[in-house]
C-alpha positions in Angstrom: 0.0 0.0 0.0 1.4 3.4 -0.9 1.7 6.2 1.6 -1.1 8.3 0.2 -3.5 5.4 0.5 -2.4 4.7 4.0 -3.0 8.3 5.0 -6.5 8.2 3.4 -7.4 5.1 5.3 -6.2 6.6 8.6 -8.1 9.8 7.9 -11.2 7.9 7.2 -10.8 5.9 10.4 -10.3 9.1 12.4 -13.4 10.6 11.0 -15.4 7.4 11.6 -14.1 7.2 15.2 -14.4 10.8 16.2 -17.4 10.3 18.5 -16.1 7.0 20.0 -14.8 6.9 23.6 -11.1 7.2 24.0 -9.0 4.1 24.8 -8.7 3.0 28.4 -7.1 5.3 30.9 -7.4 8.5 28.8 -9.8 11.0 30.3 -11.0 14.2 28.7 -14.2 15.6 27.5 -14.6 16.5 23.8 -15.3 20.1 23.7 -16.0 22.2 20.7 -15.1 21.4 17.2 -12.2 19.1 16.5 -9.5 19.7 13.9 -7.4 17.4 11.9 -3.6 17.6 12.1 -1.4 15.7 9.7 1.6 13.9 11.1 4.4 12.1 9.2 5.3 8.6 10.4 7.5 6.0 8.9 5.6 3.1 7.3 7.1 0.7 9.9 5.9 2.9 12.8 2.4 3.1 11.3 2.4 -0.7 10.9 3.3 -1.1 14.5 0.6 1.4 15.6 -2.0 -0.6 13.5 -0.9 -3.8 15.2 -1.3 -2.2 18.6 -4.7 -0.8 17.7 -5.9 -4.2 16.4 -4.7 -5.9 19.6 -6.5 -3.4 21.7 -9.6 -3.6 19.5 -9.7 0.2 18.8 -9.4 2.2 15.6 -6.0 3.6 14.8 -7.2 7.2 15.0 -8.7 6.7 18.4 -5.5 5.1 19.7 -3.3 7.9 18.4 -5.7 10.5 19.7 -5.6 8.8 23.1 -1.8 8.9 23.1 -1.7 12.5 22.2 -4.3 13.5 24.8 -2.5 11.4 27.5 0.8 13.2 26.6 -0.9 16.5 26.7 -2.4 15.7 30.1 1.0 14.7 31.4 2.4 18.1 30.5 -0.4 20.0 32.4 0.0 20.8 36.1 -1.7 18.1 38.1 -3.2 17.4 41.4 -2.0 14.5 43.6 -5.1 12.6 42.4 -4.3 13.3 38.8 -0.7 12.2 39.2 -1.9 8.9 40.8 -4.4 8.3 38.0 -1.6 8.9 35.5 0.7 6.5 37.2 -2.2 3.9 37.4 -2.8 4.3 33.6 1.0 3.9 33.0 1.1 0.8 35.2 -1.8 -0.7 33.2 0.0 0.1 29.9 3.2 -1.6 31.2 1.2 -4.7 32.3 -0.2 -4.9 28.7 3.3 -4.6 27.3 4.6 -7.3 29.7 1.8 -9.6 28.7 2.6 -9.1 25.0 6.3 -9.8 25.6 5.5 -12.9 27.6 3.5 -14.2 24.6 6.2 -13.4 22.0 
């Protein structure tokens, strides 16, 4: 598949998933109108993201959006409760990674 077609597919998935809940552990309300931002990725990185999304049972766009929002939340000032929730979400992510490595 060429890069242009891959981008078209991801854009279509993003539009189709724009109203779906974010992947586990990501909190945030959807406010106002959303915008589309183009990001360049290596084909190998996109393939890995697609694999992770398929394993998690979520659309690629929702997974990427969740990662971006989680990163943004990590950059914002946080309360103690927010920091604990962030650590719990990271612990869950590490558990999933460990489970995948144990299988491989």
